[in-house]
C-alpha positions in Angstrom: 0.0 0.0 0.0 1.3 3.5 -0.8 2.3 5.6 2.2 0.2 8.5 3.3 2.4 11.5 2.5 0.4 14.7 3.1 -1.9 16.0 5.8 -4.8 16.0 3.3 -4.0 12.4 2.4 -4.3 11.6 6.1 -7.7 13.4 6.4 -8.9 11.7 3.3 -8.0 8.3 4.7 -9.7 9.0 8.0 -12.8 10.4 6.5 -12.9 7.4 4.1 -14.4 5.5 7.0 -17.6 7.7 6.8 -20.5 5.4 6.1 -23.5 7.5 4.8 -25.9 4.6 5.0 -25.0 3.4 8.5 -28.0 3.5 10.7 -28.5 3.7 14.4 -28.4 0.3 16.2 -31.9 -1.2 16.5 -31.3 -2.7 19.9 -29.0 -2.5 22.9 -27.4 -5.8 21.8 -26.6 -4.3 18.4 -25.3 -1.1 19.9 -23.0 -3.0 22.2 -21.1 -4.2 19.0 -19.6 -0.7 19.0 -17.7 -1.5 22.2 -16.5 -4.9 21.1 -15.3 -3.5 17.8 -13.3 -0.9 19.6 -11.9 -3.4 22.0 -10.7 -5.6 19.2 -9.2 -2.6 17.3 -7.3 -1.6 20.5 -6.1 -5.1 21.1 -4.8 -5.3 17.5 -2.9 -2.0 18.2 -1.4 -3.3 21.4 -3.9 -1.9 23.9 -2.4 1.5 24.2 -5.1 2.5 26.7 -3.8 0.1 29.4 -1.1 2.4 30.5 -3.2 5.5 30.6 -5.0 7.3 33.5 -8.2 8.7 32.1 -11.3 10.7 32.9 -14.3 10.1 30.8 -16.9 12.9 30.3 -20.4 12.4 29.1 -23.5 14.6 29.0 -25.8 16.4 26.7 -24.5 19.9 27.2 -21.4 21.2 28.9 -19.3 18.1 28.5 -16.7 19.8 26.2 -16.4 22.8 28.4 -16.1 20.6 31.5 -13.5 18.5 29.8 -11.5 21.6 28.9 -11.7 22.8 32.6 -10.5 19.4 33.9 -7.7 19.5 31.4 -6.7 23.0 32.4 -6.7 22.1 36.1 -4.5 19.1 35.6 -2.1 21.0 33.3 -1.8 23.8 35.9 -0.7 21.1 38.4 2.3 20.4 36.1 0.9 17.3 34.4 1.2 16.4 30.7 -2.5 16.1 29.7 -4.2 14.6 26.7 -7.5 16.0 25.5 -9.8 14.1 23.2 -13.0 15.9 22.1 -15.4 16.1 19.2 -16.6 17.6 16.9 -13.9 20.0 16.0 -14.5 23.6 15.1 -11.9 24.5 12.4 -9.3 21.7 12.4 -9.5 17.9 12.8 -6.3 18.2 14.9 -8.4 19.9 17.6 -9.7 16.5 18.5 -6.3 15.2 19.7 -4.3 17.6 21.9 -1.5 17.4 24.5 -1.2 20.3 26.9 -3.7 22.1 24.5 -1.3 21.8 21.6 -3.0 20.3 18.6 -1.4 17.2 17.2 1.1 18.3 14.6 0.3 17.6 10.9 3.4 15.5 10.5 2.6 13.5 13.7 -0.9 12.9 12.4 0.5 11.6 9.1 2.9 9.3 10.8 0.3 8.1 13.2 -2.2 7.4 10.4 0.5 5.4 8.6 1.2 3.4 11.7 -2.4 2.6 12.4 -3.4 1.9 8.8 -2.4 -1.8 8.9 -4.5 -2.3 12.0 -7.5 -0.8 10.3 -7.1 -2.6 7.0 -6.5 -6.0 8.7 -9.8 -5.6 10.7 -12.5 -8.1 9.6 -15.8 -6.2 9.6 -17.9 -9.4 9.0 -19.3 -9.7 12.5 -18.8 -6.3 14.1 -19.0 -3.9 11.2 -16.5 -1.6 9.7 -14.8 0.9 12.0 -16.4 4.3 12.1 -14.7 7.6 11.6 -15.1 8.1 15.4 -13.5 4.7 16.1 -10.5 5.7 14.0 -10.1 9.0 15.7 -10.3 7.4 19.1 -7.7 4.8 18.2 -5.4 7.5 16.9 -5.8 9.6 20.0 -5.1 6.7 22.4 -2.0 5.7 20.5 -0.8 9.3 20.5 -1.4 9.8 24.2 0.4 6.6 25.0 3.4 7.6 22.8 3.5 11.0 24.5 3.3 9.4 27.9 0.6 11.7 29.2 -0.1 11.8 32.9 -3.8 12.1 32.4 -6.1 11.8 29.4 -9.4 13.6 29.5 -11.8 11.8 27.1 -15.1 13.3 25.9 -17.8 10.8 24.9 -18.9 11.3 21.3 -22.6 10.3 21.5 -24.6 9.0 24.5 -22.3 7.1 26.7 -23.3 3.5 27.3 -22.5 2.3 23.8 -20.0 5.0 22.7 -16.6 3.7 21.7 -14.9 5.8 24.5 -16.8 3.7 27.0 -14.3 0.8 26.6 -12.1 2.8 29.0 -12.1 2.3 32.7 -11.4 5.9 34.0 -10.3 7.2 37.4 -13.5 9.2 37.5 -16.7 9.1 35.4 -18.2 12.5 34.7 -21.8 13.3 33.6 -22.7 16.9 32.7 -26.2 18.3 32.2 -28.7 16.0 30.6 -31.4 17.2 28.2 -33.1 16.3 24.9 -30.8 15.7 22.0 -30.1 12.9 19.5 -33.4 11.4 20.4 -33.6 9.1 17.4 -30.6 7.3 18.8 -30.7 7.9 22.6 -34.4 7.8 23.3 -37.5 10.0 23.3 -37.6 10.5 27.1 -35.2 12.0 29.6 -35.1 8.6 31.3 -33.9 6.9 28.2 -31.3 9.6 27.5 -30.1 9.5 31.1 -29.8 5.7 30.9 -27.5 6.1 28.0 -25.4 8.8 29.7 -25.2 6.9 33.0 -23.8 3.9 31.1 -20.3 5.3 31.6 -20.5 4.5 35.3 -18.2 1.6 36.3 -17.9 -0.7 39.3 -15.6 0.8 41.9 -15.0 4.0 39.9 -16.4 7.2 41.5 -18.9 9.1 39.3 -19.7 12.8 39.6 -22.6 14.7 38.0 -24.6 17.9 38.4 -28.2 18.3 39.8 -30.7 16.9 37.3 -34.4 16.8 36.9 -36.0 14.1 39.1 -36.5 11.9 36.1 -32.9 11.9 35.0 -31.5 11.9 38.6 -33.4 8.8 39.5 -32.0 6.9 36.5 -28.4 8.0 37.2 -28.6 7.1 40.9 -30.1 3.7 40.1 -27.3 2.9 37.6 -24.7 3.9 40.1 -26.3 1.5 42.7 -26.6 -1.2 40.1 -23.0 -1.2 39.0 -21.4 -0.3 42.4 -20.1 3.2 41.7 -20.0 5.8 44.4 -21.9 8.8 43.0 -21.4 12.5 43.9 -23.4 15.6 43.0 -21.4 18.8 42.2 -24.1 21.3 43.4 -24.1 24.9 44.4 -22.9 24.3 48.0 -20.2 21.7 47.3 -19.6 18.1 46.4 -22.2 15.9 48.0 -22.2 12.1 48.3 -25.5 10.4 47.5 -24.5 7.3 49.5 -24.6 6.8 53.3 -20.9 6.3 53.8 -18.3 9.1 53.5 -18.7 12.9 54.2 -22.1 14.1 53.2 -20.9 17.4 51.8 -17.4 18.8 50.9 -16.9 22.5 50.1 -15.1 23.3 46.9 -11.4 24.2 47.6 -11.7 27.3 45.4 -14.6 29.3 44.0 -16.1 27.8 40.7 -15.2 30.9 38.7 -14.1 29.9 35.2 -12.7 32.2 32.5 -15.4 31.0 30.2 -18.3 33.4 29.9 -21.9 32.5 30.5 -23.7 31.8 33.8 -24.2 28.2 32.7 -20.4 27.7 32.8 -20.5 27.9 36.6 -22.3 24.6 36.7 -19.6 23.1 34.5 -16.9 24.6 36.8 -18.5 23.0 39.8 -18.4 19.7 38.0 -14.7 20.2 37.0 -13.9 21.0 40.6 -15.8 18.0 41.9 -13.9 15.8 39.4 -10.6 17.3 40.7 -11.6 16.5 44.3 -12.3 12.9 43.3 -9.0 12.7 41.4 -7.3 13.8 44.6 -9.0 11.0 46.4 -7.5 8.7 43.7 -4.0 9.9 44.5 -3.4 12.7 41.9 -1.6 15.8 43.2 -3.9 18.7 42.4 -3.1 21.7 44.7 -5.7 24.4 45.3 -3.6 26.8 43.3 -3.8 24.6 40.3 -7.6 24.4 40.6 -7.9 28.2 40.6 -5.3 28.8 37.9 -6.8 26.1 35.7 -10.3 27.6 35.8 -9.0 31.1 35.4 -7.0 30.2 32.3 -9.3 27.8 30.5 -10.1 28.5 26.8 -12.9 26.8 24.8 -13.8 28.7 21.6 -17.3 28.8 20.1 -19.0 28.7 23.5 -20.4 32.1 24.5 -17.5 33.6 22.7 -17.8 37.4 22.4 -16.1 39.2 19.5 -15.8 42.9 20.3 -17.1 45.5 17.8 -19.9 47.8 17.1 -22.0 45.8 17.2 -20.3 42.9 19.1 -20.9 39.4 17.8 -21.6 36.5 20.2 -20.8 33.0 19.0 -22.3 30.0 20.8 -22.8 26.4 19.7 -26.2 26.0 21.5 -28.1 23.3 19.6 -31.1 22.1 21.6 -33.9 23.8 23.5 -32.3 23.6 26.9 -29.0 25.2 25.7 -30.9 27.8 23.8 -32.8 28.8 26.9 -29.6 29.0 28.9 -28.0 31.1 26.2 -30.8 33.7 26.2 -30.7 33.9 30.0 -27.0 34.4 30.0 -27.3 37.1 27.3 -29.9 39.0 29.3 -27.8 38.9 32.5 -24.3 39.5 31.1 -24.5 41.4 27.8 -26.4 44.7 27.9 -27.7 45.6 24.4 -30.5 47.5 22.7 -31.6 44.8 20.2 -30.8 41.2 19.6 -30.1 40.2 16.0 -30.0 36.4 15.7 -28.1 34.4 13.0 -29.4 30.9 13.2 -28.6 27.6 11.5 -28.7 24.1 12.8 -28.4 20.4 11.9 -31.1 18.2 10.5 -31.4 16.0 13.6 -32.0 18.9 16.0 -35.3 20.0 17.6 -35.6 23.2 15.7 -39.1 23.8 17.2 -37.6 24.0 20.7 -34.6 26.0 19.6 -36.8 28.5 17.8 -39.2 28.8 20.7 -36.3 29.8 22.9 -34.3 32.1 20.6 -36.8 33.9 18.3 -39.1 35.7 20.8 -36.4 38.1 22.2 -34.8 38.7 18.7 -35.5 41.9 16.8 -34.6 40.1 13.6 -33.5 36.6 12.6 -31.1 35.7 9.7 -31.6 32.1 8.8 -28.6 30.4 7.3 -26.8 27.0 7.1 -23.3 25.7 7.4 -21.6 23.7 4.6 -21.8 20.5 6.6 -23.8 17.7 5.0 -26.0 17.5 8.1 -27.1 21.1 7.9 -30.9 21.7 8.1 -32.6 23.3 5.1 -33.1 27.1 5.5 -36.8 26.8 4.6 -37.4 24.3 7.4 -35.8 26.5 10.0 -37.7 29.6 8.7 -41.0 27.8 9.0 -40.4 27.2 12.7 -39.0 30.6 13.5 -41.9 32.5 11.8 -44.3 31.3 14.5 -42.3 33.0 17.3 -40.7 36.1 15.6 -41.9 39.7 16.0 -39.5 41.3 13.6 -38.0 40.7 10.1 -37.0 37.2 8.9 -34.1 37.2 6.5 -32.4 34.4 4.6 -28.7 33.9 3.7 -27.0 31.1 1.9 -24.0 30.9 4.1 -22.3 32.4 7.2 -20.4 35.2 5.5 -23.6 36.4 3.8 -25.6 36.0 7.0 -23.1 38.1 9.0 -23.1 40.8 6.4 -26.9 41.0 6.5 -26.9 41.0 10.3 -24.4 43.9 10.4 -26.5 45.9 8.0 -29.5 45.5 10.2 -27.8 45.9 13.6 -26.9 49.2 15.1 -23.7 49.8 17.1 -25.4 49.2 20.5 -27.2 46.0 19.3 -25.9 42.4 19.7 -25.5 39.9 17.0 -25.7 36.3 18.2 -24.7 33.4 15.9 -25.9 30.1 17.2 -27.7 26.8 16.6 -24.8 24.5 15.8 -21.1 24.0 16.4 -20.7 23.8 12.6 -22.3 27.2 12.3 -20.1 28.6 15.1 -17.0 27.2 13.4 -17.9 28.9 10.1 -18.7 32.2 11.8 -15.3 32.1 13.5 -13.7 31.6 10.1 -15.8 34.4 8.5 -14.7 36.8 11.3 -11.0 36.0 10.9 -10.7 34.1 14.2 -9.7 30.8 12.6 -8.7 29.2 9.3 -10.2 26.0 8.2 -7.6 23.2 8.4 
């Protein structure tokens, strides 16, 4: 086989594992094949995960921000820290980082060449062909092992119970906010979605989560009891054990005050601090100063990211009803403005009705657009939902540069432009504003 020589060749090879006709598993038994497939791939690659200390982060919203905060805390303590997240904003290399440095292009080329024989020798007859996500996870774990990271913070891709990342046995299992998303795959009720998220809990491994609705909380607690995982809640007052043994409540060593804007990030900061406290219990050296410095220095683009100007532009990847409501609440509290001009695009699998109901009423105008991603929702479908809630003009734009230009013509210097609805939309807005270059 010819060697992969360029970065684009490596990306083409990785994306060659996209299967446009692959459907969601029809049963838990079928979904579990994802885990067995990943285990066999890792075994064929020498099980690089066996030497790694990991934290696994699941959840509907906030898992990426929480993972970034945990990484920042561990790095501030002097550790070499791997970070695996998805999707990326502007470069595939964002998915695989060590000490917040993206994997180098040459390293990705070499790693893809190294891993290619494992992938091409894999027999898909019984377990199916590896997915793009499987390939990325395999690359990340091999990279983190080669770089001898002290801790790898691993974000679940989708759900939890049957996600490929769930082959790992972490030091701590982390579950962020749970709400409606990916319902065709994860379930139509919060109980079903929570059951999927809670599937990352492991016997003897402490789990930490945030306060949930009673419906979700009951499911997470029952799963913790079933598998034998001590469960903790990172709440407003501190880290609380939900079991009878151990201290009932421990105060956070430092205030949950992250550099990331948005009131909703305080909940994620509490979760990151709770994780750090449990990592201390597992023997990791994480001084109070590292907790404070990590939170104060964390960076996570595309999440309540404010671009100064007249008018300023806010970029946020909110993509379900719950995150859209939290976004509007944070804007009202933190960003004084005269009028809100909304630039909105989302993906086909999102609940545009719930998103529109949260975002359109406070907007003076809405510009409907779409990203170039093949999962982007049609503009007409978004517009049909937005019209029912909008009190001002509805404008259409074929792409993000055009949408931003229209929004700027409509908005005055004391207004606020908010670009949201999808991380793909957020990414293209960042590119259009000169904050990033597509890689």
